[in-house]
C-alpha positions as CSV (number, residue, x, y, z in Angstrom):
1,M,15.4,-27.3,-97.9
2,S,17.7,-25.5,-95.2
3,R,16.4,-23.2,-93.3
4,E,17.4,-19.4,-93.5
5,V,19.0,-18.0,-90.3
6,F,17.7,-14.8,-89.3
7,R,21.0,-12.8,-88.1
8,S,20.6,-9.0,-86.7
9,S,22.9,-6.0,-87.7
10,V,25.2,-7.5,-85.0
11,Y,26.1,-10.0,-87.3
12,T,25.3,-8.6,-91.0
13,N,27.5,-5.2,-89.7
14,R,30.0,-7.6,-88.1
15,P,33.6,-6.2,-89.7
16,A,36.2,-8.4,-90.5
17,Y,38.7,-7.6,-87.5
18,A,35.7,-9.5,-85.1
19,D,37.3,-12.5,-86.2
20,Y,41.1,-11.9,-86.0
21,D,43.0,-13.3,-83.0
22,A,43.8,-11.1,-80.2
23,P,47.1,-9.4,-81.1
24,E,45.6,-8.6,-84.5
25,K,42.5,-7.3,-83.1
26,F,43.6,-4.9,-81.1
27,Q,46.0,-3.6,-83.4
28,A,42.7,-3.1,-86.0
29,I,41.1,-1.3,-83.1
30,Q,44.1,1.1,-82.3
31,G,43.7,2.3,-85.7
32,I,40.1,2.8,-85.4
33,I,40.7,5.1,-82.3
34,I,43.4,6.9,-84.2
35,T,41.3,7.8,-86.9
36,R,37.9,8.5,-84.8
37,L,40.1,11.0,-82.4
38,K,41.6,12.6,-85.2
39,Q,38.4,13.3,-86.4
40,H,36.5,14.0,-83.4
41,P,38.8,15.1,-80.6
42,N,36.3,16.6,-78.6
43,A,35.8,13.1,-76.8
44,I,34.8,12.1,-73.3
45,C,35.2,8.5,-72.0
46,S,32.4,6.8,-69.2
47,Y,35.0,4.8,-67.3
48,S,33.5,2.6,-64.8
49,G,36.2,1.2,-62.7
50,G,35.5,-2.2,-64.0
51,S,37.5,-4.9,-66.3
52,D,36.1,-3.5,-69.5
53,S,36.8,0.1,-68.5
54,D,40.8,-0.8,-67.6
55,I,41.4,-2.5,-70.8
56,M,39.6,0.4,-72.6
57,I,41.5,3.2,-70.7
58,D,44.7,1.4,-71.7
59,L,44.2,0.9,-75.1
60,I,43.2,4.5,-75.4
61,E,46.0,5.6,-73.4
62,R,48.5,3.6,-75.0
63,T,47.3,4.7,-78.2
64,R,47.0,8.1,-77.8
65,K,50.7,8.5,-76.4
66,I,52.2,6.4,-78.7
67,F,50.6,8.6,-81.5
68,N,50.7,12.0,-79.7
69,L,46.9,12.2,-80.1
70,P,44.6,14.6,-78.1
71,P,43.9,14.2,-74.3
72,V,40.4,12.3,-73.8
73,K,38.1,13.5,-70.8
74,Y,37.4,10.5,-68.5
75,V,34.2,10.5,-66.1
76,F,33.7,7.9,-63.3
77,F,29.4,7.8,-62.3
78,N,29.4,7.4,-58.4
79,T,25.6,6.0,-57.9
80,G,25.9,6.9,-54.4
81,L,26.2,2.8,-53.9
82,E,29.9,2.0,-54.7
83,M,32.2,-0.3,-53.4
84,K,35.6,1.3,-51.6
85,A,37.6,-1.5,-53.9
86,T,35.9,0.3,-57.0
87,K,36.5,4.2,-55.5
88,D,40.0,3.5,-54.9
89,H,40.8,2.0,-58.3
90,V,39.5,4.5,-60.0
91,K,42.1,7.0,-58.2
92,E,45.2,4.6,-58.6
93,V,44.2,4.5,-62.7
94,A,44.2,8.0,-62.9
95,E,47.4,8.1,-61.0
96,K,48.8,5.3,-63.3
97,Y,47.9,7.0,-66.7
98,G,48.6,10.8,-65.7
99,V,44.9,11.7,-66.3
100,E,41.9,13.1,-64.4
101,I,38.9,11.1,-64.0
102,E,36.4,13.2,-62.9
103,T,33.6,11.8,-60.4
104,V,30.0,13.2,-61.3
105,R,27.0,12.0,-58.7
106,P,23.3,12.4,-59.5
107,K,20.8,14.9,-58.6
108,V,18.7,11.9,-57.6
109,G,20.2,9.3,-55.8
110,I,19.8,5.6,-56.0
111,V,17.9,5.7,-52.3
112,Q,15.5,8.2,-53.6
113,A,14.8,6.8,-56.9
114,V,14.2,3.4,-55.7
115,R,11.5,4.9,-52.8
116,K,9.8,7.0,-55.6
117,H,10.0,4.7,-58.6
118,G,10.5,1.2,-57.7
119,V,13.1,-1.6,-57.4
120,P,14.8,-3.3,-60.6
121,F,13.8,-7.0,-61.3
122,V,15.0,-9.5,-63.4
123,S,16.3,-7.3,-66.3
124,K,15.6,-3.6,-67.5
125,I,12.8,-4.5,-70.0
126,M,10.8,-6.8,-67.4
127,S,11.5,-4.2,-64.8
128,G,9.8,-1.5,-66.9
129,G,7.0,-4.0,-68.4
130,L,5.8,-4.9,-64.7
131,S,6.2,-1.2,-63.5
132,D,3.4,-0.5,-66.5
133,W,1.5,-3.5,-65.7
134,Q,1.3,-2.3,-61.6
135,K,0.7,1.4,-62.8
136,K,-1.8,0.5,-65.4
137,G,-3.5,-2.1,-63.3
138,I,-4.6,-4.2,-66.4
139,P,-5.6,-8.0,-65.4
140,L,-3.4,-10.6,-66.4
141,S,-6.2,-12.3,-67.9
142,I,-6.1,-10.3,-70.8
143,A,-3.7,-12.9,-71.9
144,E,-5.6,-15.9,-71.7
145,E,-8.3,-13.9,-74.1
146,Y,-5.8,-13.3,-76.4
147,E,-4.6,-16.7,-76.6
148,Q,-7.8,-18.5,-76.8
149,A,-9.0,-15.9,-79.7
150,E,-9.4,-17.4,-83.1
151,D,-8.9,-14.1,-84.5
152,K,-5.9,-12.8,-82.5
153,A,-6.1,-9.4,-84.7
154,A,-9.4,-8.6,-83.7
155,K,-8.9,-9.5,-79.9
156,R,-5.7,-7.1,-79.9
157,Q,-7.8,-4.5,-81.0
158,E,-10.6,-4.8,-78.8
159,L,-8.1,-4.9,-76.1
160,K,-6.8,-1.6,-77.3
161,E,-10.7,0.0,-77.5
162,R,-11.0,-1.8,-73.9
163,Y,-7.9,-0.5,-72.4
164,P,-6.8,2.8,-74.2
165,K,-3.3,4.4,-73.5
166,C,-2.2,0.7,-72.8
167,Q,-0.4,-0.4,-75.9
168,S,3.0,-1.5,-74.6
169,V,1.4,-3.0,-71.5
170,I,-0.8,-5.2,-73.7
171,N,1.8,-6.6,-76.2
172,F,4.0,-7.1,-72.8
173,L,1.4,-9.5,-71.3
174,C,-0.2,-11.0,-74.5
175,C,3.6,-11.6,-75.8
176,C,2.3,-10.2,-79.2
177,N,3.1,-7.0,-81.2
178,A,0.3,-4.1,-82.0
179,A,-1.0,-5.7,-85.0
180,G,-1.6,-8.9,-82.8
181,E,0.8,-10.8,-84.3
182,P,2.3,-13.3,-81.5
183,R,5.9,-12.6,-80.5
184,P,6.3,-15.3,-77.7
185,N,10.2,-15.3,-78.9
186,I,11.3,-11.9,-78.4
187,Q,12.9,-10.0,-75.2
188,L,10.3,-7.3,-75.3
189,V,7.4,-9.6,-73.8
190,I,6.8,-11.2,-70.1
191,N,7.6,-15.0,-71.1
192,S,10.8,-13.6,-72.0
193,S,11.5,-15.2,-68.8
194,K,9.8,-18.4,-68.3
195,Y,6.8,-18.8,-66.6
196,M,7.1,-15.4,-65.4
197,R,3.4,-14.1,-65.8
198,D,1.8,-17.5,-64.1
199,F,4.7,-16.7,-61.1
200,I,3.2,-13.1,-60.7
201,A,-0.5,-14.4,-61.4
202,E,0.0,-16.7,-58.3
203,Y,2.5,-14.8,-56.3
204,P,2.0,-10.8,-56.7
205,P,5.1,-8.6,-55.9
206,D,4.1,-6.5,-52.7
207,F,6.6,-3.8,-54.0
208,K,7.2,-1.1,-56.5
209,I,9.1,-2.8,-59.7
210,S,10.9,-0.1,-61.7
211,A,14.1,0.3,-63.4
212,K,14.2,4.2,-63.1
213,C,17.2,4.4,-60.9
214,C,19.6,3.5,-63.9
215,D,17.8,6.4,-65.4
216,Y,18.2,8.9,-62.5
217,C,21.9,7.4,-61.6
218,K,23.4,7.0,-64.8
219,K,21.6,7.9,-68.1
220,Q,20.5,11.5,-67.1
221,V,24.0,12.2,-65.4
222,A,25.6,10.8,-68.6
223,H,23.6,13.0,-70.8
224,R,24.2,16.5,-68.7
225,V,27.8,15.7,-69.1
226,Q,28.4,14.1,-72.4
227,K,26.0,16.7,-74.1
228,N,29.0,19.4,-75.0
229,Y,31.0,17.0,-76.6
230,D,31.6,15.7,-80.4
231,M,32.1,11.9,-79.8
232,V,31.2,9.5,-76.8
233,I,33.4,6.7,-75.7
234,T,32.2,3.6,-74.1
235,G,33.4,0.1,-73.0
236,E,30.2,-1.9,-74.3
237,R,30.8,-5.7,-75.7
238,R,28.9,-7.8,-77.4
239,D,29.8,-10.8,-75.3
240,E,28.0,-9.2,-72.3
241,G,24.7,-10.1,-73.4
242,G,21.3,-8.4,-72.7
243,M,20.8,-4.6,-74.0
244,R,24.4,-4.2,-75.1
245,S,24.5,-7.0,-77.4
246,V,21.8,-5.2,-79.4
247,P,21.7,-2.1,-81.7
248,R,21.6,1.1,-80.4
249,S,18.4,3.5,-81.3
250,E,20.6,5.9,-83.1
251,Q,20.0,7.2,-86.9
252,W,21.8,4.2,-88.8
253,N,23.1,4.6,-92.3
254,E,25.5,2.9,-94.2
255,T,28.5,4.5,-92.7
256,N,27.6,3.4,-89.0
257,T,28.5,0.2,-87.4
258,M,28.2,-1.4,-84.2
259,C,31.4,0.0,-82.5
260,F,31.0,3.5,-84.6
261,A,27.7,5.6,-85.2
262,Q,26.5,9.1,-85.2
263,A,23.1,9.5,-83.5
264,A,20.1,11.3,-84.7
265,S,21.6,14.4,-82.4
266,G,24.8,14.8,-84.7
267,Q,26.7,13.3,-81.8
268,Y,29.2,10.3,-82.3
269,R,29.1,6.9,-80.5
270,L,32.3,4.8,-80.2
271,R,32.7,1.4,-78.6
272,P,36.0,0.2,-79.2
273,L,35.7,-3.0,-77.4
274,Y,32.2,-4.0,-78.8
275,Y,33.7,-7.1,-80.5
276,V,36.4,-7.9,-77.7
277,S,35.8,-11.2,-76.3
278,D,36.4,-12.7,-73.1
279,S,39.6,-14.5,-74.1
280,D,40.5,-11.3,-76.3
281,K,40.3,-9.7,-72.7
282,Q,42.4,-12.4,-71.1
283,W,45.2,-12.0,-73.5
284,Y,45.5,-8.4,-73.4
285,K,45.3,-8.4,-69.7
286,E,48.1,-10.9,-69.2
287,Y,50.3,-9.5,-72.3
288,Y,50.3,-6.2,-70.5
289,G,50.1,-6.8,-67.0
290,I,46.7,-5.1,-66.4
291,R,45.5,-5.1,-62.6
292,Y,42.0,-4.6,-62.2
293,S,40.4,-3.7,-58.9
294,D,40.6,-5.2,-55.7
295,A,37.2,-6.4,-56.6
296,Y,38.0,-8.7,-58.9
297,E,41.7,-9.7,-57.7
298,V,40.9,-10.2,-54.0
299,Y,36.9,-10.2,-53.5
300,G,36.5,-12.5,-56.7
301,L,33.9,-10.8,-58.4
302,T,33.9,-11.6,-62.3
303,R,31.8,-8.4,-63.1
304,T,31.1,-5.3,-60.9
305,G,28.6,-3.2,-62.7
306,C,26.3,-1.4,-60.6
307,C,26.7,-2.8,-57.0
308,G,24.2,-4.9,-55.7
309,C,22.1,-4.5,-58.9
310,P,18.9,-7.1,-58.8
311,I,19.2,-7.1,-62.0
312,S,22.3,-9.2,-62.1
313,Y,21.5,-13.2,-61.9
314,K,24.5,-13.2,-59.0
315,A,23.6,-10.0,-57.1
316,V,23.0,-12.2,-54.1
317,D,26.2,-14.6,-54.3
318,D,28.5,-11.0,-55.1
319,L,27.2,-9.5,-52.0
320,E,28.3,-12.4,-50.2
321,K,31.9,-12.2,-51.8
322,I,31.7,-8.6,-50.8
323,R,30.6,-8.7,-47.4
324,P,34.1,-9.9,-45.3
325,Y,35.6,-7.0,-47.2
326,E,32.9,-4.1,-47.0
327,P,29.8,-5.1,-44.9
328,N,28.5,-1.7,-44.8
329,V,28.1,-1.8,-48.9
330,V,26.3,-5.5,-48.4
331,K,24.0,-3.7,-45.6
332,A,23.4,-0.7,-47.7
333,A,22.6,-3.1,-51.0
334,W,20.6,-5.3,-48.9
335,N,17.9,-2.2,-47.3
336,I,17.6,-0.3,-50.9
337,F,17.0,-3.7,-53.2
338,G,16.3,-6.3,-50.6
339,K,12.7,-7.1,-51.7
340,S,14.0,-7.8,-54.7
341,Y,16.5,-10.3,-54.0
342,T,14.0,-12.4,-52.0
343,Y,11.5,-12.2,-54.8
344,R,13.8,-13.3,-57.2
345,Q,14.8,-16.0,-55.0
346,K,11.4,-17.1,-54.9
347,Y,10.9,-17.0,-58.9
348,N,14.2,-19.4,-59.6
349,E,12.4,-21.8,-56.8
350,Y,9.2,-21.4,-58.5
351,K,10.9,-21.8,-62.2
352,A,12.8,-24.7,-61.5
353,N,9.9,-26.9,-59.5
354,R,7.8,-26.1,-63.0
355,M,10.5,-27.2,-65.2
356,A,10.8,-30.7,-62.9
357,E,7.2,-30.9,-63.4
358,E,7.4,-30.3,-67.2
359,K,10.3,-33.1,-67.4
360,K,8.7,-35.5,-65.2
361,S,5.3,-35.4,-67.1
362,V,7.2,-35.8,-70.4
363,S,9.3,-38.9,-69.1
364,G,5.7,-40.4,-67.8
365,Q,4.1,-39.9,-71.4
366,L,7.4,-41.7,-73.0
367,S,7.1,-44.4,-70.6
368,L,3.7,-45.2,-72.2
369,F,5.1,-46.0,-75.8
């Protein structure tokens, strides 16, 4: 019997146009933009200065002008640590399309947020879990207790009673859910990053870990600016992976899709590029002659995001690409995130050594037969 494969709503709600070739796919997306802007003309669009945003703003403005659609409000969120290449590109793009791209800064800057709460490490989920673990002070040994227990549900209940108000941390460390059922292969547990629990046991972090800087410098700012608009347009794509590839916490119903949904607040969310692949992007760039910022075209980056963010596995390598052009930005990033960079390098070495040891052990066992 063939084994049934689980498919998330990313696939079950997949529209037909997601599998079209680039020209037809972008025509379908144009149709979506036309429909949604007519229905919800009071719209705001987040523009980051990155390559996805460049494709998105060109697509929106091209569609809007052809079909005489209402103007869209564009906003660029400046975290306080941005490349000059990005800031210059924002101005150039605004001039190119004859639109205003308002620059908005956070009330709490990235330096203050990191100093107060901690530095991101590996991923937002990992940062959140490790931050809670540091605050609660729960011993890592509870994971061994759970793994060795015959009745895992009973052990999970006992841990709940022993450590009240620590449920998410217990699940994170023990790789289980609230009912005590093992969940070793989901993103929400510590070992979603291989050997992470063993690593922090052997090499405990000597700095605070947190992804709160994203909340202060992006999410809270965006919420403040976007709250008075009926529809929010963003450039997330499924191909980016991570949290951008999974459903949001909107109040989903049968009319919602991965590219258009209504949140519980009543506000609409449009992600027109959600099913646009990397190859689709490249086709659009070449066909319409889109020029990305110097961060891509000159420095050689393949992704910008938040400059220097340690969540990117390429953060240190990318900073070296930036260094010849903007050394002060690189210096600032190391001052803010440096401990996370070096700790991740240590983790990568630890993981590589463990994997090599396991491979050697397996090879040795096979040679006995």
